[in-house]
C-alpha positions as CSV (number, residue, x, y, z in Angstrom):
1,M,12.4,-27.4,55.7
2,L,11.4,-26.8,51.9
3,D,10.3,-23.2,51.1
4,Y,7.8,-24.4,49.0
5,L,5.6,-27.6,49.4
6,I,2.8,-27.9,46.5
7,A,0.7,-30.3,47.8
8,G,-1.8,-32.7,46.4
9,G,-1.9,-31.8,42.3
10,M,-1.9,-34.1,39.4
11,L,1.7,-34.3,38.5
12,V,2.6,-34.5,34.9
13,D,6.2,-34.2,34.9
14,G,7.2,-34.4,31.5
15,T,8.9,-37.2,30.6
16,G,5.4,-38.0,29.3
17,A,5.0,-40.6,32.3
18,A,1.2,-41.0,33.3
19,A,0.7,-38.1,35.7
20,R,-0.1,-39.0,38.7
21,R,-1.0,-37.7,42.9
22,A,2.6,-36.3,43.6
23,D,3.6,-33.8,46.1
24,V,6.6,-31.2,45.2
25,G,9.0,-30.0,47.4
26,I,11.0,-27.0,46.9
27,Q,14.1,-25.3,48.3
28,G,16.3,-22.6,46.8
29,E,15.9,-22.3,43.1
30,R,15.9,-26.3,43.0
31,I,13.5,-29.1,43.7
32,V,14.4,-31.5,46.4
33,A,11.8,-34.2,46.4
34,V,8.7,-35.3,44.4
35,G,5.9,-38.0,45.6
36,A,4.1,-38.6,49.3
37,L,6.3,-35.4,51.7
38,D,5.4,-34.8,55.0
39,E,8.5,-32.0,55.8
40,V,7.8,-28.7,57.1
41,S,8.1,-26.5,54.6
42,R,7.7,-22.1,54.8
43,C,4.7,-22.2,52.6
44,R,2.7,-24.8,51.8
45,I,0.2,-24.9,48.5
46,D,-2.8,-26.7,47.6
47,A,-2.5,-27.7,44.5
48,E,-5.4,-30.0,44.8
49,G,-7.8,-30.4,41.3
50,L,-4.5,-28.6,39.2
51,L,-1.9,-30.0,37.2
52,V,1.6,-29.6,38.0
53,T,3.7,-29.1,35.3
54,P,7.8,-28.1,34.2
55,G,7.6,-24.7,33.2
56,F,7.0,-24.2,29.3
57,V,10.2,-23.8,26.9
58,D,9.4,-21.8,23.9
59,P,12.5,-22.5,21.1
60,H,11.8,-19.6,19.2
61,T,11.6,-16.2,20.2
62,H,12.6,-12.7,19.7
63,Y,12.6,-11.1,23.3
64,D,16.1,-9.6,23.3
65,A,14.9,-5.8,22.9
66,Q,12.1,-6.3,25.0
67,L,13.4,-8.2,27.8
68,H,15.0,-4.6,28.6
69,W,11.7,-3.2,29.3
70,D,10.1,-5.8,30.1
71,A,11.0,-8.2,32.5
72,Y,8.3,-10.5,32.2
73,A,8.6,-11.2,28.9
74,T,4.8,-10.6,28.3
75,P,2.1,-12.4,27.6
76,S,4.8,-15.5,27.2
77,S,5.2,-15.8,31.2
78,N,1.7,-15.3,31.5
79,H,0.8,-18.0,29.5
80,G,3.2,-20.8,31.6
81,V,6.5,-20.1,29.8
82,T,9.6,-20.1,32.1
83,S,12.4,-20.9,29.0
84,V,12.7,-18.6,26.3
85,I,15.3,-18.8,23.1
86,G,16.5,-15.6,21.4
87,G,18.6,-14.3,19.0
88,N,16.7,-16.5,16.4
89,C,17.3,-15.6,12.4
90,G,20.3,-14.0,13.1
91,F,19.1,-11.2,14.6
92,T,21.2,-10.0,17.6
93,L,21.3,-7.3,19.5
94,A,24.9,-7.9,19.9
95,P,28.0,-7.9,19.1
96,L,27.0,-3.9,18.3
97,R,29.2,-1.0,17.4
98,A,28.1,2.3,19.6
99,D,27.8,3.7,15.7
100,D,25.6,0.9,14.4
101,A,22.5,1.2,17.3
102,D,20.4,3.1,15.4
103,Y,20.7,0.8,12.3
104,A,20.1,-2.3,14.2
105,R,17.3,-0.9,15.9
106,R,15.6,0.4,12.2
107,M,16.8,-3.2,10.7
108,L,15.1,-5.0,13.5
109,A,11.7,-2.6,12.9
110,Q,11.8,-3.7,9.6
111,V,12.3,-7.6,9.5
112,E,11.1,-8.1,13.2
113,G,8.2,-5.7,13.0
114,M,9.6,-4.6,16.6
115,P,8.3,-0.4,16.6
116,L,11.3,1.9,15.7
117,A,9.7,4.4,19.2
118,A,9.7,1.2,21.0
119,L,13.6,0.6,20.5
120,E,14.5,4.1,21.1
121,Q,12.8,4.8,24.5
122,G,12.7,1.0,25.7
123,M,16.3,0.4,25.9
124,T,19.5,2.0,26.3
125,V,22.4,0.4,24.2
126,D,25.2,0.4,26.7
127,W,27.0,-2.6,25.3
128,E,29.5,-3.6,22.4
129,S,30.8,-7.2,23.0
130,F,27.8,-10.1,23.1
131,G,29.0,-11.1,26.6
132,D,28.6,-7.4,28.2
133,F,25.0,-8.0,26.3
134,L,24.0,-11.4,28.3
135,D,25.5,-9.0,31.2
136,G,23.1,-6.8,31.4
137,L,20.0,-9.0,31.3
138,E,21.5,-11.0,34.2
139,G,19.2,-11.1,37.5
140,A,16.8,-8.4,35.4
141,T,14.5,-11.2,33.9
142,A,11.4,-12.7,35.3
143,L,11.7,-16.0,33.1
144,N,15.2,-17.8,32.2
145,A,16.5,-16.5,28.5
146,G,19.1,-18.2,26.6
147,F,20.4,-16.3,23.0
148,L,22.2,-17.7,19.9
149,V,24.8,-15.0,17.8
150,G,23.3,-13.5,15.0
151,H,25.4,-14.5,11.6
152,C,24.2,-10.6,10.9
153,A,25.6,-8.9,14.1
154,L,28.7,-10.3,13.7
155,R,29.2,-9.7,9.5
156,R,28.2,-6.2,10.6
157,Y,30.6,-5.8,13.7
158,V,33.3,-7.1,11.3
159,M,32.8,-5.5,7.7
160,G,30.6,-2.8,8.9
161,P,28.2,-1.3,5.7
162,E,29.8,-3.6,3.2
163,S,28.8,-6.7,4.8
164,Q,25.8,-6.2,2.7
165,E,27.2,-5.6,-0.4
166,R,29.7,-8.8,-0.1
167,E,31.2,-11.8,0.6
168,A,33.8,-12.3,3.4
169,R,37.4,-11.7,2.5
170,P,39.8,-14.0,4.0
171,A,41.0,-12.1,6.8
172,E,37.4,-10.9,7.7
173,L,36.3,-14.6,7.6
174,D,39.2,-14.7,10.1
175,A,37.7,-12.3,12.2
176,L,34.4,-13.2,12.1
177,R,35.5,-16.8,13.5
178,E,37.3,-15.2,16.1
179,L,34.2,-13.1,17.1
180,L,31.9,-16.1,17.2
181,H,34.7,-17.8,19.8
182,Q,34.5,-15.0,22.1
183,S,30.5,-14.2,22.0
184,L,30.0,-18.2,22.8
185,A,32.6,-18.5,25.3
186,A,30.6,-15.6,26.5
187,G,27.3,-17.9,26.8
188,G,25.7,-17.2,23.5
189,L,24.1,-20.7,22.6
190,G,25.7,-21.2,19.2
191,L,24.8,-19.8,15.7
192,S,21.6,-18.8,14.0
193,T,21.2,-17.5,10.4
194,T,19.2,-16.3,7.7
195,R,19.7,-16.8,3.6
196,S,15.8,-15.7,3.6
197,P,14.5,-13.2,0.8
198,T,11.8,-12.3,2.9
199,H,14.4,-10.5,5.3
200,P,15.0,-7.0,3.6
201,D,16.5,-4.4,5.8
202,H,14.8,-0.6,6.8
203,Q,16.6,0.4,3.3
204,G,15.3,-2.8,1.2
205,N,18.9,-4.1,1.2
206,P,19.7,-7.8,2.0
207,V,20.5,-7.6,5.8
208,A,24.0,-8.8,6.1
209,S,23.9,-12.6,6.6
210,R,22.1,-13.0,3.2
211,L,25.5,-11.8,1.6
212,A,28.0,-14.6,3.2
213,A,29.2,-17.6,0.8
214,E,28.0,-21.1,2.4
215,D,32.0,-21.5,2.9
216,E,31.5,-18.5,5.1
217,V,28.3,-20.3,7.2
218,L,30.1,-23.6,7.6
219,A,33.4,-22.0,8.5
220,L,30.9,-20.7,11.5
221,C,29.6,-24.1,12.0
222,D,33.1,-25.7,13.0
223,V,33.3,-22.4,15.3
224,V,29.8,-23.6,17.0
225,G,31.5,-27.1,17.2
226,Q,34.5,-26.1,19.4
227,H,31.9,-24.9,22.2
228,P,30.0,-26.7,24.6
229,G,26.6,-26.7,24.9
230,T,25.9,-24.8,21.7
231,T,23.3,-24.9,18.5
232,L,22.0,-23.7,15.4
233,E,19.3,-22.4,13.9
234,A,19.1,-21.1,10.0
235,I,16.2,-19.5,8.1
236,V,16.4,-20.0,4.2
237,A,13.9,-18.8,1.8
238,G,12.6,-22.8,1.8
239,C,11.4,-22.7,5.0
240,L,8.3,-21.0,3.5
241,N,8.2,-21.9,-0.3
242,G,9.3,-25.4,0.1
243,F,13.6,-26.6,0.3
244,D,15.6,-26.6,-3.3
245,A,18.4,-29.2,-3.1
246,A,20.9,-26.9,-2.5
247,E,19.2,-25.3,0.6
248,I,18.4,-28.9,1.7
249,E,22.3,-29.6,1.2
250,L,23.4,-26.7,3.1
251,L,21.2,-27.3,5.9
252,A,22.5,-31.0,6.7
253,Q,26.0,-30.2,6.4
254,M,25.6,-27.2,8.7
255,S,24.6,-29.5,11.3
256,A,26.9,-32.2,10.6
257,R,30.2,-29.6,10.2
258,A,28.9,-28.3,14.1
259,N,28.0,-31.5,15.3
260,R,25.0,-30.0,17.3
261,P,21.3,-30.2,16.3
262,L,20.2,-27.3,13.8
263,N,16.3,-26.4,14.2
264,W,14.4,-24.5,11.3
265,N,11.3,-21.8,11.7
266,V,8.3,-23.0,10.8
267,L,6.7,-25.8,9.4
268,T,3.2,-25.4,7.9
269,V,0.9,-28.7,7.2
270,T,-2.1,-29.0,5.4
271,A,-3.9,-32.2,4.4
272,S,-3.8,-31.2,0.9
273,D,-0.6,-30.8,0.1
274,R,0.8,-33.7,2.1
275,A,3.6,-34.3,0.2
276,G,4.7,-30.8,0.7
277,A,5.0,-31.1,4.5
278,Q,7.1,-34.3,3.9
279,H,9.0,-32.4,1.8
280,Q,9.7,-30.3,4.2
281,L,11.8,-32.8,6.4
282,L,14.0,-33.7,3.9
283,P,16.6,-31.3,5.7
284,G,16.4,-34.2,7.9
285,A,17.0,-37.1,6.6
286,R,20.2,-36.0,4.6
287,A,21.2,-35.0,7.9
288,R,21.1,-38.4,9.0
289,E,22.5,-39.6,6.6
290,L,25.7,-36.9,7.3
291,G,25.7,-37.6,10.8
292,G,23.6,-34.1,11.9
293,R,20.2,-33.6,12.9
294,V,17.4,-30.6,11.6
295,V,14.9,-30.0,13.4
296,A,11.5,-28.5,12.0
297,L,9.3,-26.5,14.1
298,T,5.6,-26.3,14.3
299,M,3.4,-24.7,15.9
300,P,0.6,-26.8,17.8
301,T,-1.8,-23.9,17.8
302,F,-3.1,-21.4,15.2
303,A,-1.2,-17.8,16.2
304,D,-3.7,-14.9,15.6
305,N,-2.6,-12.3,13.6
306,N,-3.4,-9.4,11.5
307,M,-2.8,-7.5,8.0
308,S,-2.9,-4.2,7.0
309,F,-2.8,-2.7,3.4
310,A,-1.4,-0.2,5.1
311,T,1.8,-0.7,6.5
312,Y,4.4,-3.8,6.3
313,C,3.1,-7.1,6.5
314,A,3.4,-10.6,5.4
315,L,1.2,-9.3,2.7
316,W,4.4,-7.6,1.1
317,L,5.7,-10.7,0.8
318,I,3.8,-12.1,-1.8
319,P,5.3,-12.1,-5.3
320,G,3.8,-8.5,-7.1
321,W,2.1,-7.5,-4.0
322,R,4.4,-5.0,-2.7
323,A,4.5,-3.1,-5.9
324,V,0.7,-2.5,-5.6
325,L,1.1,-2.0,-1.5
326,S,3.7,0.1,-1.1
327,L,2.1,2.9,-3.8
328,P,0.9,6.3,-2.7
329,D,-3.2,6.0,-1.3
330,E,-4.1,7.9,-4.5
331,D,-2.2,5.2,-6.9
332,K,-3.0,2.5,-4.7
333,T,-6.4,3.0,-4.8
334,A,-6.8,3.2,-8.6
335,R,-5.4,0.5,-8.5
336,L,-7.1,-2.2,-6.5
337,R,-10.2,-1.2,-8.0
338,D,-9.6,-2.5,-11.3
339,P,-10.7,-6.2,-11.7
340,A,-7.8,-7.2,-13.4
341,V,-4.9,-6.1,-10.8
342,R,-7.8,-7.6,-8.6
343,A,-7.3,-10.6,-10.2
344,E,-3.0,-10.4,-11.1
345,L,-2.9,-10.6,-7.1
346,V,-5.0,-13.6,-6.7
347,A,-2.8,-15.2,-9.5
348,A,0.4,-14.2,-7.9
349,A,-0.1,-15.7,-4.6
350,A,-1.4,-19.6,-6.0
351,G,0.5,-22.4,-4.8
352,T,2.2,-20.0,-1.9
353,V,2.2,-20.5,1.8
354,F,0.4,-16.7,1.5
355,Q,-2.7,-18.1,-0.9
356,R,-4.8,-17.9,1.7
357,F,-4.3,-14.0,2.5
358,A,-4.8,-13.5,-1.3
359,D,-8.5,-14.5,-0.4
360,F,-10.6,-11.1,-0.1
361,G,-13.6,-13.1,1.3
362,R,-11.7,-14.6,4.0
363,Y,-11.0,-11.6,6.2
364,R,-12.8,-10.7,9.3
365,I,-12.9,-6.6,9.9
366,G,-11.1,-5.6,13.1
367,D,-10.7,-2.1,13.8
368,T,-11.8,1.1,11.5
369,V,-11.5,4.5,10.2
370,A,-14.3,5.4,9.4
371,A,-18.0,6.1,10.4
372,Q,-19.5,4.2,7.7
373,N,-17.3,1.0,8.4
374,R,-18.3,0.9,11.8
375,P,-20.7,-1.2,11.3
376,Y,-18.7,-4.2,9.3
377,E,-16.4,-4.6,12.5
378,G,-16.4,-7.9,13.5
379,R,-17.5,-9.6,10.1
380,V,-17.2,-11.3,7.4
381,V,-15.8,-9.8,4.1
382,A,-17.2,-12.4,2.2
383,D,-21.1,-12.1,4.4
384,I,-20.4,-8.3,3.7
385,A,-20.1,-8.7,0.2
386,R,-22.7,-11.1,-0.1
387,E,-25.7,-8.3,1.3
388,Q,-24.3,-5.7,-1.2
389,G,-24.5,-8.2,-4.6
390,V,-20.7,-7.2,-5.0
391,E,-17.3,-9.4,-5.8
392,A,-15.4,-9.6,-2.1
393,G,-12.0,-8.2,-3.2
394,E,-14.5,-5.0,-4.3
395,C,-15.4,-4.9,-1.3
396,L,-12.8,-5.2,1.1
397,T,-11.2,-2.7,-1.1
398,E,-14.2,-0.3,-0.5
399,I,-13.8,-0.7,3.3
400,L,-10.0,-0.5,3.2
401,V,-10.5,3.0,0.5
402,A,-12.9,4.4,3.2
403,D,-10.3,4.1,5.8
404,R,-7.7,5.5,4.3
405,F,-5.8,1.7,4.1
406,A,-6.3,1.4,8.0
407,T,-8.4,-0.6,8.5
408,V,-7.1,-4.0,10.5
409,L,-7.7,-7.4,8.8
410,W,-8.0,-10.5,10.7
411,P,-7.9,-13.9,8.0
412,L,-9.6,-16.4,9.0
413,P,-7.7,-19.8,10.3
414,G,-7.1,-22.0,6.9
415,A,-6.3,-25.8,6.9
416,D,-8.7,-26.3,9.9
417,S,-10.5,-29.8,9.0
418,D,-10.3,-32.9,10.8
419,A,-7.9,-34.2,8.3
420,D,-5.3,-31.2,8.8
421,W,-5.1,-31.5,12.6
422,A,-5.0,-35.3,12.5
423,L,-1.6,-34.9,9.8
424,R,-0.8,-32.0,12.4
425,R,-1.3,-35.1,15.5
426,D,1.5,-37.7,13.3
427,L,3.8,-35.1,12.1
428,W,4.4,-34.2,15.8
429,A,5.3,-37.5,16.7
430,H,8.1,-37.6,14.0
431,P,11.6,-37.3,15.4
432,D,13.0,-34.4,13.6
433,V,9.6,-32.3,14.2
434,L,9.5,-30.1,17.8
435,L,6.5,-27.5,18.8
436,G,7.4,-24.0,19.1
437,G,8.1,-21.1,16.5
438,S,5.9,-18.8,18.2
439,D,8.4,-15.8,17.2
440,A,7.4,-14.5,20.2
441,G,8.7,-10.8,21.0
442,A,8.6,-10.3,17.2
443,H,5.8,-8.9,14.8
444,L,4.2,-6.9,17.3
445,D,1.4,-5.5,16.4
446,R,0.5,-8.1,13.5
447,M,1.1,-11.9,15.1
448,L,0.8,-13.4,18.4
449,G,1.8,-16.5,19.1
450,S,3.0,-16.3,22.7
451,S,-0.2,-17.9,23.3
452,Y,0.2,-21.3,22.2
453,P,0.9,-23.2,25.9
454,T,-2.0,-22.5,26.7
455,R,-4.6,-22.6,24.4
456,F,-2.8,-26.0,23.7
457,L,-3.3,-27.3,26.7
458,A,-7.2,-26.1,26.3
459,D,-7.2,-27.8,23.4
460,T,-6.0,-31.5,24.4
461,L,-7.8,-31.2,27.6
462,R,-11.4,-30.0,26.3
463,G,-11.3,-29.9,22.7
464,R,-9.7,-31.6,20.3
465,R,-8.1,-34.0,22.4
466,L,-5.0,-35.1,19.6
467,L,-2.8,-36.4,22.1
468,S,-2.8,-37.2,25.7
469,V,-2.0,-34.0,28.4
470,E,1.1,-36.2,29.3
471,Q,1.9,-36.1,25.6
472,A,1.3,-32.2,24.9
473,V,3.5,-31.3,28.5
474,H,6.2,-33.1,27.2
475,L,6.0,-31.6,23.8
476,M,6.5,-28.0,25.0
477,T,9.2,-29.1,28.3
478,A,11.2,-32.2,28.1
479,A,11.2,-32.0,24.4
480,P,12.4,-28.4,23.6
481,A,14.4,-28.6,26.9
482,R,16.7,-31.8,25.2
483,L,17.4,-30.3,21.7
484,F,18.8,-27.5,23.0
485,G,20.7,-29.2,26.1
486,L,18.7,-27.0,29.0
487,R,20.8,-28.7,31.9
488,D,18.3,-29.9,34.5
489,R,15.1,-28.4,33.4
490,G,12.4,-29.5,31.3
491,Q,11.2,-32.2,33.9
492,L,10.0,-32.2,37.7
493,S,12.6,-34.2,39.4
494,P,14.6,-34.3,42.1
495,G,17.6,-32.0,41.2
496,A,15.5,-30.2,38.3
497,F,16.0,-26.2,39.1
498,G,12.2,-24.9,40.3
499,D,10.1,-24.1,37.0
500,V,7.0,-25.1,37.9
501,V,3.2,-24.3,36.6
502,L,0.3,-24.8,38.1
503,V,-2.7,-25.4,35.9
504,D,-6.4,-25.6,36.4
505,P,-7.8,-28.3,33.6
506,E,-11.2,-26.8,33.9
507,T,-10.0,-23.4,33.0
508,V,-6.3,-23.1,31.2
509,D,-7.1,-21.2,28.5
510,S,-6.1,-17.9,26.4
511,G,-8.2,-15.2,25.7
512,P,-8.4,-13.7,22.6
513,A,-5.4,-11.3,20.7
514,T,-5.8,-7.5,22.5
515,R,-4.7,-4.9,20.6
516,V,-3.2,-2.4,23.4
517,H,-0.5,0.9,23.2
518,D,1.2,-0.4,26.1
519,L,4.9,-0.5,24.4
520,P,7.7,2.2,25.0
521,G,6.3,5.5,22.8
522,H,2.6,4.2,23.5
523,S,3.4,1.4,21.1
524,L,1.2,-0.8,19.8
525,R,1.4,-4.3,19.9
526,L,-0.8,-7.5,20.5
527,T,-1.1,-9.9,23.8
528,A,-3.8,-11.8,25.3
529,R,-4.3,-12.7,29.0
530,S,-4.3,-16.2,29.8
531,S,-6.5,-18.3,32.1
532,G,-6.2,-21.3,34.2
533,I,-2.4,-20.9,35.3
534,E,-3.0,-20.4,38.4
535,R,0.9,-19.9,39.6
536,V,4.2,-20.0,38.0
537,F,7.6,-20.6,39.8
538,V,11.0,-19.7,38.2
539,N,14.2,-21.2,39.8
540,G,12.2,-21.9,42.7
541,V,10.5,-18.5,43.2
542,P,7.0,-17.9,42.9
543,T,6.8,-15.1,39.5
544,I,2.7,-15.5,38.4
545,E,0.3,-16.0,41.1
546,N,-3.8,-16.0,40.4
547,G,-2.2,-15.0,36.6
548,E,-0.7,-11.9,38.0
549,P,2.5,-11.2,38.3
550,T,4.5,-11.0,41.4
551,G,7.7,-8.6,40.3
552,A,9.7,-11.0,41.0
553,T,13.0,-11.3,38.6
554,A,13.9,-14.9,39.5
555,G,15.2,-16.1,36.0
556,R,18.3,-16.7,35.3
557,V,20.7,-16.1,31.6
558,L,21.2,-19.4,29.9
559,R,24.9,-19.6,28.5
560,S,26.2,-21.9,26.8
561,G,28.3,-25.1,29.1
562,R,27.4,-23.2,32.1
563,D,23.5,-24.0,31.8
564,T,24.0,-25.9,28.5
565,D,24.9,-29.3,28.1
566,T,26.1,-30.5,24.7
567,V,23.6,-32.3,22.5
568,T,25.8,-33.7,19.7
569,T,24.8,-35.4,16.5
570,Q,27.2,-37.8,16.3
571,R,30.5,-39.7,17.6
572,R,33.6,-38.8,17.0
């Protein structure tokens, strides 16, 4: 007898094959039959008029902390995500010595925008080893979660504060290798690292992995290659600003040394800079020459994001902006009211990935503080400036000053032309490109990328229609599952795990990003409701019904070797 019979839906199985009318039978945690089924079931679900798809796989998240207070990793699970990869960018909560817990929380609050109060009140650090960390989440999540081992955590554990001051000595490198061996044997999915200058800790110092010699990085990649079902992820300066020759070579060498794929985040695409997008794929081309594989993550939709001149955000990463934004309010006011200073700030952003954030007129005013600013909420600065007969930078400055810089600013999307989207569509078909890069679980009060599955489906079915729905589903299910070697996930077939989503093609979408104070410590984050996600199954258990969580925690920790197959890049 089946536990669940999903009857009469249009099956989009994740392989890219044409959708077909088919039933899906689930028994226990797996799919046992697909087709025209007449078997008896404990629960028959009428899927007439619905799409039946595999659960979506998000390859780049930072849910390492949030899962301790939010088993559903919201809002990802509400948007049909059933598997997530955490531990990215070199940052993990294990291995971790007890006396480094406060440092880890404060560092994550800085580099990944996780509210410190939430980190302090939302989880109790009662683990030390990577295995202990994974054990603590087993059976306690509503979706499947795998975690890379962060290079920063390894160095801090072995070298302490000196990890942020120097390279490892030979004995320390031996200890780093052994610690990584232990962490991967316990189920870590691989190694993540960062060498990006955009990653300082809360004290303004480079995070630990940025001090590692390349020989150390490659030695750790050798370790990864000795464990089944593992992978690599890396962030370097060029991920945002364009790779230099040394970075291209390093990423390619890392993959080849480990004999594992490496992914990096995130490929930005604009039709005005086609050559730039092609340049960012050079690590993949070089990796193939060496027998490796390097894959760029890219988002299929715009992520909602907001900015503030009062607190740390992406504006601080623009050259020269930190020096102004970090000033006391009185000094900051004086500087921003100076037209020459504003011109310098705009010029400093030119040619960088942050250039659109320096266009003062292209912000929509969000929440304000001063009563005089309330009429501006929801309006675009350029329009307000035009009415006032002033320059956009002057207009924005006066709004900010009246709010003591606490104004919430929503930048308008850039690169939104038909040509931009046509180029993105072409790149999605490239073998070195993978959809994803939501950063879900990080930058909680500033950015929301976790709703991309429903937004992409809405765009595919009722919007730009750049791809077929079969292709879109494949790119969010089987494609990422295959890159990470997720065993029996990413497609709907007999023997696969019962990670299934029932989608209403007429209504599937994401609502707008909203600001809510629902984190531990009443901390702020962005979230968005979904529509059209009728049901979600994780490992054969309903976790979302009619858009609401059931309370079931049917997810499992995805451990290397046990839950992943080895994806190699070359024959040995």
